[in-house]
C-alpha positions in Angstrom: -3.0 10.5 10.6 -5.8 12.8 9.6 -8.8 11.9 7.2 -7.4 13.8 4.3 -3.9 12.2 4.5 -5.6 8.6 4.6 -7.8 9.7 1.7 -4.8 10.2 -0.7 -2.5 7.6 0.6 -5.2 4.9 0.3 -4.5 3.9 -3.2 -0.8 3.5 -2.6 -1.4 1.6 0.5 -3.6 -0.8 -1.4 -0.9 -1.2 -4.1 1.7 -1.8 -1.4 -0.4 -4.5 0.2 -0.3 -6.5 -3.0 3.5 -6.1 -3.3 6.4 -6.1 -0.6 7.3 -2.4 -0.7 10.5 -1.1 0.9 10.1 2.6 -0.1 8.4 5.1 1.9 9.0 8.9 2.3 7.2 11.2 4.6 7.5 14.9 4.9 5.3 17.7 6.0 3.3 19.1 3.2 4.5 22.7 2.1 2.3 25.7 1.6 0.0 24.8 -1.3 -1.5 28.2 -2.0 0.7 29.3 -4.6 0.5 26.0 -6.6 -3.3 25.9 -6.3 -3.5 29.3 -7.7 -1.3 28.4 -10.7 -3.6 25.6 -11.8 -4.0 26.1 -15.7 -7.3 26.5 -17.5 -6.1 24.0 -20.0 -5.9 21.3 -17.3 -9.4 22.2 -16.2 -10.7 21.9 -19.7 -9.0 18.5 -20.1 -10.6 17.6 -16.7 -14.1 18.3 -18.2 -13.4 16.4 -21.4 -12.1 13.5 -19.2 -15.5 12.9 -18.0 -16.4 11.3 -21.3 -13.9 8.5 -20.5 -15.1 8.3 -17.0 -18.8 7.8 -18.1 -17.5 5.2 -20.6 -15.3 3.3 -18.2 -18.0 3.5 -15.2 -21.1 2.9 -17.4 -21.2 -0.8 -17.0 -23.4 -2.2 -14.1 -22.4 -5.6 -14.6 -19.9 -7.2 -12.1 -17.3 -9.9 -13.2 -19.5 -11.1 -16.0 -17.8 -11.5 -19.5 -21.0 -10.9 -21.3 -21.0 -7.4 -19.8 -17.6 -6.5 -21.3 -17.5 -2.9 -22.5 -15.1 -1.8 -25.3 -13.2 1.4 -24.6 -11.4 3.1 -27.4 -8.7 6.0 -27.0 -10.0 9.4 -28.1 -7.0 11.1 -29.5 -8.8 14.6 -29.5 -8.8 14.5 -25.7 -5.0 13.8 -25.4 -3.9 16.2 -28.1 -0.6 17.8 -27.0 -0.1 15.2 -24.3 3.3 13.6 -23.5 3.7 10.0 -24.5 5.6 7.5 -22.5 6.8 4.3 -24.0 8.0 1.5 -21.9 10.4 -0.7 -24.1 10.8 -3.5 -21.6 7.1 -4.2 -21.1 6.1 -3.0 -24.5 3.3 -0.6 -23.9 2.5 3.0 -24.4 0.6 5.7 -22.4 -0.1 9.4 -22.6 -0.2 11.9 -19.9 -0.9 15.6 -19.5 1.6 18.1 -20.8 2.4 19.7 -17.4 2.7 16.4 -15.6 5.9 14.5 -14.5 7.1 11.0 -14.5 9.0 10.0 -11.4 12.5 9.5 -12.4 13.5 7.6 -9.3 10.5 5.3 -8.9 10.9 2.2 -6.7 9.2 -0.7 -5.2 9.6 -2.2 -7.7 12.0 0.1 -9.5 11.6 1.4 -13.0 10.8 0.2 -15.6 8.7 -2.3 -13.8 7.0 0.6 -11.9 6.1 4.0 -13.4 4.4 6.9 -11.7 3.0 10.0 -13.3 1.8 13.1 -11.2 1.3 16.8 -11.4 3.6 18.0 -9.0 7.3 16.6 -9.5 9.7 14.2 -11.2 11.6 13.5 -7.9 10.2 11.0 -5.5 11.3 13.0 -2.4 9.7 16.2 -3.7 6.5 14.4 -4.6 6.3 13.0 -1.1 6.2 16.5 0.1 3.4 17.6 -2.2 1.3 14.4 -2.2 -0.9 15.7 0.7 -1.8 18.9 -1.0 -5.3 19.5 -2.4 -5.3 19.2 -6.1 -2.4 16.5 -6.3 -3.1 13.8 -8.9 -1.1 10.8 -9.6 -1.3 7.3 -11.2 1.0 4.3 -10.8 1.6 1.6 -13.4 3.1 -1.6 -12.4 4.0 -4.3 -14.9 5.0 -7.7 -13.4 2.2 -10.0 -14.2 2.1 -13.2 -16.4 -0.7 -15.0 -18.1 -4.4 -13.9 -18.7 -6.5 -12.1 -16.2 -7.7 -15.3 -14.5 -4.1 -16.2 -13.8 -3.3 -13.1 -11.9 -3.4 -13.8 -8.1 -4.4 -10.3 -7.1 -7.5 -10.5 -9.4 -8.5 -13.8 -7.8 -8.0 -12.4 -4.4 -10.1 -9.2 -5.0 -13.0 -11.4 -6.5 -12.9 -13.5 -3.5 -13.2 -10.5 -1.2 -16.2 -9.4 -3.3 -14.7 -6.1 -4.4 -17.0 -4.8 -7.1 -15.5 -5.4 -10.5 -16.1 -4.6 -14.2 -14.9 -6.3 -17.3 -13.6 -4.1 -20.1 -11.7 -4.2 -23.3 -9.4 -1.3 -23.4 -8.0 -0.5 -26.9 -8.5 -4.2 -27.8 -6.9 -5.7 -24.7 -8.8 -7.6 -21.9 -9.0 -5.7 -18.8 -10.7 -5.6 -15.4 -11.5 -2.7 -13.1 -11.9 -3.0 -9.3 -13.6 -0.2 -7.4 -12.8 0.0 -3.7 -14.4 2.4 -1.2 -12.1 4.1 1.2 -15.0 4.3 3.8 -15.1 4.9 6.8 -11.9 6.9 6.6 -13.1 9.1 3.7 -16.8 8.4 2.7 -17.3 8.8 -1.0 -13.8 8.5 -1.9 -12.7 5.3 -4.0 -9.6 3.6 -5.3 -9.6 2.4 -8.9 -7.4 -0.5 -9.8 -7.2 -1.7 -13.5 -5.5 -4.9 -14.8 -4.9 -4.9 -18.5 -3.3 -8.0 -20.2 -1.9 -8.8 -23.6 -1.4 -12.5 -24.1 1.2 -13.6 -21.4 1.9 -10.3 -19.6 -0.2 -7.7 -17.7 0.2 -4.3 -16.1 -1.8 -2.8 -13.1 -2.8 0.8 -13.1 -4.0 2.4 -9.6 -5.3 5.8 -8.8 -7.8 7.5 -6.5 -11.0 9.3 -7.2 -9.2 12.4 -6.6 -7.5 12.1 -9.9 -9.7 13.6 -12.5 -7.3 13.2 -15.4 -6.6 9.4 -14.5 -9.4 7.7 -16.5 -8.3 9.6 -19.6 -4.7 8.3 -19.0 -6.1 4.8 -18.7 -8.0 5.0 -21.9 -4.7 5.8 -23.7 -2.9 2.8 -22.4 -2.2 0.2 -25.0 0.4 -2.6 -25.7 2.7 -2.2 -28.8 2.8 -5.8 -29.8 
């Protein structure tokens, strides 16, 4: 596998290591020249605006210290015109860009426990063909956690492994962010994992540093009750 392939697949490999996954599809990437040339100016503008959330979410230098919690509030101006996804079973809502897709046949675990948004296709088999292209962006949301942050085994494990962490309050809900480097496979590339909880339930959001829109998506996440 080449370095670029490892770079994109890293966040999904990390997510898979935390769950028992049975789904994997591999196909050779098609010619990406036409898709890259069609990238909209609107998405590029949103990408620049997303840097506000990126700075806000990454600004805290403290690691795993409740006193360093930083409050993050959704800026509706930056998601004006975006699509809204509402998960009835797990009672949360999140927004994603107008030209993005939600995988209709997501798995491991299946929807509604697992939800993936990306800027290429609503079909898992098609997305698998595009996922190695330059410019592909995606974020996965998995909701199968119970209890507070300290009760989540994955959080405890990553703390024991000394993975850099950051305590946050996202739209009023306790959260923790882990930042894991993909070195030596891809120096400078990172995988971001957020855990956001509401009383006795929680969700995990995972994406790579290649996704310029994902911090804004995270900032729009909130529970409905």
